[in-house]
N, C-alpha and C positions, 0 to 999 in steps of 0.2 A: 652459383659458382660451378665451374667445370674444371676437371683435370684432364689434360690431354697427354697421352703416352704415345710416342711414335718411334718407328724404326724406319729403315730405308724403304720398306714396302708396305707398312701397315700403320694405321692410326686407330687408337681406341680412346673414346671420350667417356669419362666417368662423370656423372652428375645426377641430380635428383629427377630430372626429366628424361633421362637416358635409360636404355635397357640395362638390366642387372649385369654386372661385369664379374666374371669368375676369375679370381687371381690365385694362381698356383703358388704355394709357398713352401713346398716340401724340399726344395733344393737348398738345404741348409744343414751344415754338419753338427749343429748343436744337438747334443744327446744321441749322436750316432757315432759310436766309437770306430766302427769299420770304415765309414765314410771319411771321418777325420783322419784316420791313418792313411787312407788312400790319397787324400789331398796332400798330406805331408810328404808322401812318397812321389808326388807328381802324377798320380794316376787319376785321370778325369773321366774314366769310363762310366762310373756310377752316375755322373751328371747326365750323360746321354740317355741312360735308362730312366732316370727321374723325369727328364723333359718329356720323353715319349709317354710316360704314364700320366703326367700332368695334362698333356694335350688330349690324350685319349679320355681323360676324366672331364673334359670340357673347359679347361683353362683357356682363357682368352689372352691373359697376360701372365708372365712369370716373374716372381720376385726372387731373384737369385742372391743368396748370401754366401759368399765364398770364404768368410772368415772362420778359421779353425785355430784353436789354441796351439801355439808353438809353430804354426805354419808361416812361411814367408809368402804373404799374399802377392807381393811385387813379383816374385819369381814365377808364379803360375797365373797371375791375373790376365796376362795378354795371350795366354795359350788356351783360350776357350775352345771346346770341341765344336766342330761344325755340325749343324743340324740340317736335315733334308729341306731345301728351300721350297719344295713342292707342298710341304705341310703348312706353309704360310705362317709359321711361328718362328720368331727369331730370338736368340739369346742376346742380351745386352747388359751393359753395366747398370747398376742400381744407383749410380751417382750422377 
């Protein structure tokens, strides 16, 4: 069985006969008070920093969790920060 993750410019296939896939999961406000506060305030700048760090660390795919307690996800969900397309990594919805 394989799992295929794709964006407009890239496809990653995960499976037992495929190369190991590194998934970055740090883009998550759980247990991060400052980040949660930034999300509630509509400040997405930390996401750009986390994405860059994940990619530099070898992440091939990013698992982005934007849920923060007391934050209105619908309000900021469509306002994802842009990432440099030359880096060939894209941010996308987890759903």
